[in-house]
C-alpha positions in Angstrom: 11.7 -62.0 -33.0 11.9 -60.7 -29.4 8.9 -61.9 -27.4 7.8 -60.4 -24.0 5.2 -61.6 -21.5 3.2 -58.6 -20.3 0.9 -58.9 -17.2 -1.9 -56.4 -16.6 -2.9 -56.4 -12.9 -5.7 -53.8 -13.0 -8.0 -52.3 -15.6 -6.8 -48.8 -14.7 -3.1 -49.8 -15.2 -3.0 -50.7 -18.8 0.2 -50.9 -21.0 -0.3 -47.4 -22.4 2.7 -46.2 -24.2 4.4 -49.6 -23.9 2.1 -51.0 -26.6 3.1 -48.6 -29.4 6.8 -48.7 -28.3 6.9 -52.5 -28.4 5.3 -52.5 -31.8 7.7 -49.8 -33.1 10.6 -52.0 -31.8 9.3 -55.1 -33.6 8.7 -56.8 -30.3 6.0 -59.5 -30.1 4.1 -59.4 -26.7 1.8 -61.8 -25.0 -0.6 -59.8 -22.9 -2.2 -61.6 -20.0 -4.8 -60.0 -17.7 -4.7 -61.0 -14.0 -8.0 -62.5 -13.0 -9.1 -63.0 -16.6 -6.3 -64.8 -18.5 -4.4 -67.8 -17.3 -0.9 -66.9 -16.4 1.8 -69.2 -17.8 3.6 -71.7 -15.6 7.2 -70.7 -14.6 8.6 -73.3 -17.0 6.7 -71.6 -19.8 9.0 -68.6 -19.4 11.4 -70.5 -21.7 9.2 -69.3 -24.5 9.8 -65.6 -23.7 12.8 -63.2 -23.8 11.5 -61.0 -21.0 8.8 -60.2 -18.5 6.9 -56.9 -17.8 4.5 -56.6 -14.8 2.3 -53.6 -14.6 0.6 -51.7 -11.7 -2.7 -52.2 -9.8 -4.4 -51.3 -6.6 -3.2 -54.3 -4.6 -0.4 -55.2 -2.2 1.9 -57.8 -3.8 0.9 -60.4 -1.2 -2.9 -59.6 -1.3 -3.8 -62.9 -2.9 -7.3 -62.9 -1.2 -8.3 -60.0 -3.5 -6.0 -60.8 -6.4 -5.3 -64.5 -6.3 -3.3 -64.5 -9.6 -0.5 -62.6 -7.7 0.7 -65.8 -6.3 1.3 -67.2 -9.8 2.8 -63.9 -10.8 5.2 -64.0 -7.9 6.3 -67.5 -9.0 7.0 -66.2 -12.5 9.1 -63.4 -11.0 11.1 -65.8 -8.8 11.7 -68.1 -11.8 12.8 -65.1 -13.9 15.3 -64.1 -11.1 16.6 -67.7 -10.9 17.1 -68.0 -14.6 18.4 -64.4 -15.2 15.4 -63.6 -17.5 15.1 -59.8 -17.8 12.0 -58.4 -16.0 10.6 -54.9 -15.5 8.0 -54.3 -12.8 6.0 -51.0 -12.7 4.4 -49.8 -9.4 2.7 -53.0 -8.1 5.0 -55.0 -10.5 8.0 -53.3 -8.9 6.6 -53.9 -5.4 6.1 -57.6 -6.3 9.8 -58.0 -7.3 10.7 -56.2 -4.0 8.4 -58.6 -2.1 9.9 -61.7 -3.8 13.5 -60.7 -2.9 12.6 -60.1 0.7 11.9 -56.3 0.7 9.4 -54.6 2.9 6.3 -53.2 1.1 3.6 -51.4 3.2 0.1 -50.2 2.4 -0.9 -46.6 2.8 2.5 -45.6 4.1 4.1 -42.1 3.8 2.9 -39.3 1.6 1.0 -40.3 -1.5 2.3 -39.2 -4.9 0.1 -38.3 -7.9 0.9 -36.8 -11.3 4.2 -35.9 -12.9 6.8 -36.1 -10.1 10.5 -35.2 -10.2 12.7 -38.3 -9.8 16.4 -38.1 -9.0 18.8 -40.8 -10.1 21.4 -42.1 -7.8 25.1 -42.4 -8.6 24.6 -46.1 -9.3 22.1 -45.3 -12.0 24.8 -43.8 -14.2 26.4 -47.3 -14.4 23.2 -49.2 -14.8 22.5 -50.6 -18.3 18.9 -49.3 -18.2 18.9 -46.1 -16.1 22.1 -44.8 -17.6 19.9 -44.1 -20.7 18.4 -41.0 -19.0 19.9 -38.0 -17.2 20.2 -37.4 -13.4 16.6 -36.0 -13.1 13.4 -36.8 -14.8 9.6 -36.4 -14.3 7.4 -39.4 -14.4 3.7 -40.1 -13.6 3.1 -41.3 -10.1 -0.1 -42.8 -8.6 0.4 -44.6 -5.3 -0.4 -44.6 -1.6 1.5 -47.9 -0.9 5.3 -48.2 -1.2 8.5 -50.1 -0.7 10.1 -49.1 2.6 13.1 -51.4 2.6 15.2 -53.5 0.2 17.7 -56.3 0.9 21.4 -55.5 0.5 21.7 -57.3 -2.9 19.3 -54.7 -4.4 20.8 -51.5 -5.9 18.8 -48.3 -5.4 18.6 -46.4 -8.8 16.2 -43.5 -8.2 14.5 -41.6 -5.4 12.1 -38.7 -4.9 11.4 -36.2 -2.1 8.4 -38.2 -0.8 9.5 -41.7 -1.6 13.0 -43.1 -1.3 12.6 -46.3 -3.3 11.6 -45.1 -6.8 13.6 -47.6 -8.8 15.9 -50.5 -8.0 17.7 -53.4 -9.6 18.6 -56.9 -8.5 20.2 -59.1 -11.1 18.4 -58.7 -14.4 15.3 -57.4 -12.7 14.3 -53.7 -12.5 11.4 -52.3 -10.5 9.9 -48.8 -10.5 7.4 -47.0 -8.3 6.7 -44.5 -11.0 4.8 -45.2 -14.3 6.9 -44.7 -17.4 4.0 -46.0 -19.5 1.5 -43.3 -18.4 0.8 -39.8 -19.8 -1.4 -36.8 -19.0 -4.3 -38.7 -20.5 -4.2 -41.0 -17.4 -4.4 -37.9 -15.2 -7.4 -36.6 -17.1 -9.3 -39.8 -16.2 -8.6 -39.4 -12.5 -11.4 -38.4 -10.1 -11.0 -34.8 -8.9 -12.7 -35.4 -5.6 -10.5 -38.4 -4.7 -7.4 -36.4 -5.7 -8.5 -33.6 -3.4 -9.0 -36.0 -0.5 -5.3 -37.0 -1.0 -4.2 -33.3 -1.1 -3.9 -32.8 -4.9 -5.6 -30.4 -7.3 -6.5 -32.0 -10.6 -6.0 -28.7 -12.6 -2.5 -28.3 -11.1 -1.6 -31.9 -12.1 -2.9 -31.3 -15.6 -0.9 -28.1 -16.0 2.2 -30.0 -14.8 1.4 -32.6 -17.4 1.5 -30.0 -20.1 4.9 -28.7 -18.9 6.6 -32.0 -18.3 4.9 -34.5 -20.5 7.0 -34.3 -23.6 10.3 -34.7 -21.8 8.9 -37.5 -19.7 7.8 -39.4 -22.8 11.3 -39.1 -24.2 12.9 -40.4 -21.0 10.4 -43.2 -20.7 11.0 -44.3 -24.2 14.8 -44.3 -23.5 14.2 -46.5 -20.5 12.2 -49.1 -22.4 14.6 -49.1 -25.3 17.5 -49.7 -22.9 15.6 -52.6 -21.2 14.9 -54.1 -24.6 18.6 -53.9 -25.4 19.2 -56.0 -22.2 16.6 -58.4 -23.4 18.1 -58.7 -26.9 21.7 -58.9 -25.7 21.0 -61.7 -23.2 21.9 -64.5 -25.6 24.7 -62.7 -27.5 
């Protein structure tokens, strides 16, 4: 059976749709919570077929507030070195970018919240994961930090009006700024006052969730299924 290591970095960035999708795909997953569970050693990745790292309100090198990120970065580096498939979401994607020498900056550029239109690059059409969806899709965003540069070996796969680096690939590692695991339920739990301070109206975001949520869920499932195909085909 396919087995994934899934790392939760913040209580507000839970696996969401990933849980039911992994179960429906007969995927066994080992869920570790940063700051609560002990993260495996890099050598322990031999016991897994892939790695998924979720989001959180930290910078990837902010080990004073989130000391487990140092161990998480070691896991990501080892996965890159051994070609183990990995998928990083928001902070998880930023951590991959940081590990490969990219530039990740706090509170930079315009924030993004709610279902946001993401445009795929030409390279996405040839990618084993991102070719599973069309040239444009809406996904949930929730960030004020972002990747501002990637090394030449990384391939840009998706972008948005406010944030250039929405998705990228290097080797067998994929990183996204957006949240394919999230839905309108996440938005319902957001604080309206804090959203207003960032320039967003919660009711507007909820209306957009009603309009875009079903298509987004379909595209997010397609991305995960394509990633799982990479995981399963690695040893074939």
